[in-house]
Every structure is written in C-alpha cells, then in structure tokens.
C-alpha positions, -999 to 999 in steps of 0.1 A, spaced: 0 0 0 14 34 -10 17 61 16 -8 82 -3 -34 54 -3 -28 47 33 -30 83 42 -63 87 23 -77 56 39 -68 67 74 -82 102 67 -115 87 55 -118 64 85 -110 93 108 -137 115 92 -163 87 95 -154 81 131 -156 117 141 -189 122 122 -204 90 138 -193 101 173 -210 135 168 -242 120 155 -244 94 183 -239 120 210 -267 142 196 -290 111 191 -284 99 226 -291 133 241 -323 137 219 -334 102 230 -327 105 267 -337 142 272 -314 141 302 -278 135 311 -272 110 339 -242 89 348 -251 62 322 -252 88 294 -219 103 306 -203 68 305 -214 63 269 -203 98 260 -169 91 274 -165 60 252 -177 80 222 -152 107 231 -124 82 229 -137 69 196 -137 105 183 -101 112 195 -90 80 177 -107 94 146 -88 127 149 -55 108 153 -63 90 120 -70 123 103 -37 137 114 -17 106 104 -36 105 71 -26 141 65 10 135 73 12 105 50 -1 126 22 26 152 25 50 152 -4 80 143 18 71 106 17 
C-alpha cells in the first residue's frame, strides 16, 4: 500500500469516526432528554472513539505530505 493510499484511507476512516461520534452524542441526548451517569459513561467512550478518529485524520494528512 502506498503512503498516499494509506493516508487517504486513514483520513477517510477518521472522518467517518468523528462524524459517527458527533451523530451518536446528539442522538443519545435527543433520545434520553437528560444527562445521567449512564449517558456520561457512553459519551466518554464515544469521546475516545472521536479522538482516535482525529488521530487517524492527522496521520492521514502526514502520510499525504510530499516528503514521503
């Protein structure tokens, strides 16, 4: 796999992960209409998922730089 393809793949996965995380947080809040400790626990897991997505975005960007 070329660095460009790997970079684009990680970037796309990261974008989907961040978008999914944002959608799920909003959906959970809309569904629950309240924030309790269970919702906070799920939001913490989704936050971790979102951070991993952001890391993929950064790695994807670096791999697409012309220095590789």
